[in-house]
LUMKEVO-168812 format. One record per residue (C-alpha): residue in one letter; x, y, z. Coordinates in steps of 0.05 Angstrom, whole numbers, padded with zeros to 5 digits, always signed. Layout:
<nodes>
aXYZ...
</nodes>
This chain:
<nodes>
m+00365+00841-00188t+00319+00785-00221l+00323+00713-00188a+00306+00655-00227i+00292+00592-00185v+00295+00521-00227t+00280+00447-00207d+00267+00385-00234s+00201+00343-00251t+00213+00293-00189a+00197+00349-00146s+00125+00338-00156l+00105+00402-00156p+00037+00408-00199v+00039+00449-00262d-00005+00513-00241v+00039+00513-00168a+00098+00518-00202a+00077+00571-00256a+00047+00606-00185h+00109+00607-00162d+00148+00629-00222v+00193+00558-00223t+00215+00529-00279v+00215+00455-00273v+00266+00412-00318p+00234+00351-00337l+00268+00277-00334e+00259+00225-00383v+00222+00159-00379v+00254+00103-00415v+00200+00044-00441d+00222-00007-00484a+00284+00029-00510r+00243+00089-00529s+00246+00152-00484y+00185+00202-00467t+00187+00272-00426e+00158+00261-00365g+00100+00306-00355v+00090+00315-00429e+00092+00256-00476v+00087+00205-00404g+00057+00216-00341p+00038+00173-00286a-00022+00133-00315d+00017+00110-00374l+00070+00091-00329a+00030+00048-00281r+00001+00017-00346a+00069+00004-00369l+00089-00030-00309r+00037-00074-00298s+00038-00102-00374g+00112-00125-00360r+00144-00070-00404a+00209-00047-00394v+00218+00018-00359s+00275+00054-00335t+00285+00134-00326s+00342+00187-00355r+00371+00253-00325p+00363+00315-00371a+00422+00321-00405p+00472+00377-00388e+00454+00418-00449r+00381+00419-00437f+00398+00456-00375s+00439+00495-00403q+00378+00509-00455v+00336+00527-00390y+00388+00575-00361a+00397+00617-00426d+00325+00622-00440l+00318+00654-00364v+00376+00695-00375e+00346+00714-00426q+00282+00734-00397g+00315+00776-00348a+00352+00728-00298q+00414+00760-00265e+00419+00697-00217i+00395+00628-00216v+00376+00576-00162s+00369+00514-00187i+00343+00458-00135h+00343+00375-00156l+00324+00314-00125s+00386+00284-00085s+00453+00270-00120r+00452+00200-00087v+00393+00179-00127s+00404+00207-00188a+00451+00251-00231t+00406+00305-00249l+00446+00353-00207e+00499+00336-00240s+00477+00357-00305a+00452+00422-00272q+00528+00433-00243l+00557+00419-00312a+00503+00466-00345a+00519+00513-00287q+00591+00526-00305q+00573+00551-00379c+00511+00597-00357a+00528+00677-00363v+00502+00684-00302p+00519+00660-00228v+00477+00596-00219t+00477+00559-00145c+00458+00489-00153v+00423+00456-00087d+00427+00379-00068s+00360+00374-00032l+00383+00301-00006q+00307+00291-00020v+00260+00262-00066g+00182+00280-00087m+00151+00329-00046a+00206+00341+00008t+00239+00368-00052g+00177+00412-00074y+00175+00440-00008a+00237+00468-00007v+00228+00501-00079l+00169+00530-00053t+00205+00557+00008a+00258+00583-00039a+00209+00622-00075a+00183+00653-00022a+00244+00677-00005r+00260+00705-00068d+00194+00737-00066a+00214+00774+00003g+00280+00799-00028h+00329+00755-00008s+00397+00738-00043a+00410+00687-00078e+00460+00655-00024d+00402+00664+00027v+00351+00634-00019a+00394+00570-00022k+00406+00567+00041a+00328+00572+00057a+00323+00503+00013r+00372+00472+00040d+00341+00482+00116r+00270+00463+00090s+00301+00402+00061e+00329+00382+00125r+00277+00394+00160a+00231+00344+00115t+00225+00266+00136t+00185+00219+00077y+00167+00152+00088f+00130+00108+00044y+00099+00044+00030v+00115-00002-00043a+00075-00066-00057t+00144-00094-00078l+00216-00081-00074e+00226-00107-00147h+00222-00036-00185l+00278-00011-00136r+00315-00066-00136k+00312-00054-00214g+00333+00019-00212g+00392+00007-00167r+00357+00048-00117i+00361-00004-00054g+00403-00064-00041a+00390-00129-00076a+00396-00164-00004s+00340-00120+00019a+00291-00137-00037l+00306-00215-00034l+00279-00204+00047g+00222-00174+00016s+00204-00220-00028a+00231-00285+00003l+00185-00265+00071s+00120-00242+00035v+00135-00176+00075k+00103-00106+00068p+00168-00049+00072i+00166+00014+00099l+00220+00060+00069g+00240+00128+00085v+00293+00179+00049e+00360+00180+00098d+00412+00214+00084g+00392+00227+00016r+00386+00151+00004v+00328+00094+00004r+00333+00061+00071p+00284-00007+00098i+00250+00024+00158e+00210-00024+00182k+00169-00089+00156v+00108-00121+00174r+00065-00171+00150t+00005-00140+00122s-00012-00078+00072a-00064-00058+00127r-00011-00059+00177a+00039-00028+00132i-00005+00029+00125a-00027+00037+00195r+00044+00042+00210l+00063+00095+00154e+00003+00139+00196e+00044+00126+00262l+00109+00138+00236t+00074+00204+00206a+00047+00230+00276e+00108+00217+00316a+00149+00260+00252a+00092+00315+00252a+00094+00318+00327e+00167+00325+00327a+00167+00381+00273g+00115+00421+00307d+00056+00470+00289q+00089+00503+00228v+00086+00442+00185d+00059+00416+00111v+00039+00343+00101a+00036+00316+00031v+00007+00239+00016q+00034+00222-00053h+00010+00150-00090l+00018+00118-00158d-00039+00083-00183a-00079+00083-00116a-00122+00147-00107a-00172+00117-00063e-00128+00090-00010a-00087+00158-00019q-00144+00203-00005a-00168+00163+00055l-00096+00163+00083a-00095+00238+00076d-00165+00242+00106r-00147+00212+00167l-00083+00244+00172s-00119+00306+00166e-00160+00295+00220s-00112+00259+00266l-00058+00314+00266n-00112+00372+00265l-00090+00398+00195p-00139+00435+00146t-00104+00410+00092v-00062+00348+00074d-00031+00356+00005l-00055+00300-00037m-00024+00285-00110e+00003+00228-00156v+00074+00225-00171g+00102+00229-00233a+00126+00175-00279v+00202+00180-00257i+00194+00174-00191g+00132+00122-00202a+00177+00073-00246h+00227+00055-00184v+00167+00047-00131g+00113+00018-00176p+00033+00020-00166g+00005+00019-00109l+00057+00065-00078l+00028+00108-00014a+00087+00159+00014v+00076+00207+00064t+00125+00270+00071v+00129+00312+00130s+00169+00388+00126a+00172+00433+00175r+00171+00510+00149v+00227+00554+00165p+00223+00628+00170i+00228+00670+00113g+00254+00742+00149
</nodes>
């Protein structure tokens, strides 16, 4: 039985990585000044950062159910007999709902998985699902592996301003006001599928140092079998330096480093630094 795996562009999987693991990626849309662009095709993180810095109106849009329906139909035509579709948290996006609506119309069974995560926390869950599929597991077990990996992930991030999260409705107005009023540098996290304030510090240097400390604590709790990713938007040098320090301090041969896509970038703004710690799950 052929099992296909689908995710969305917010999983932050590089194109070559998705292709190497036979994962189909459905892109979300970025809307700039009322014109819609396809993430990863028509707009990238550099374009998005320039738009935000110039004060242009930026928002995002989920894929329509019809987009998922077409992707699922194409996979069926290519021989898929089952599909596992893994997506970012339903508590910050309606993308999963589009996938679920399309699944109802698909000619083969589709299992939709709510990762309750964003970025590489979802991406690692997708890669684990691909490994489980390649090991010959059933769709049910593949979906379970993805959920288990998602549950074992911790993400912390630092943003230069809370304004973009506030505009997108991803964090409460009161928290955004507090951040700007006190000129604090917020550290946030993903908890129970939502963006939550974790701590407030006074300087960006302290925020990054605290980000490292929280990452070390999460990695220690996760154990030896762990993947760590650093993501950024328009902050390549800072992200590289952070990844290098984490690789040394955590004694990891590799810390994955990538720039977030335009959709995530639209909600966090330039200057984002994020770290995901994802404990691996055994694949029998």
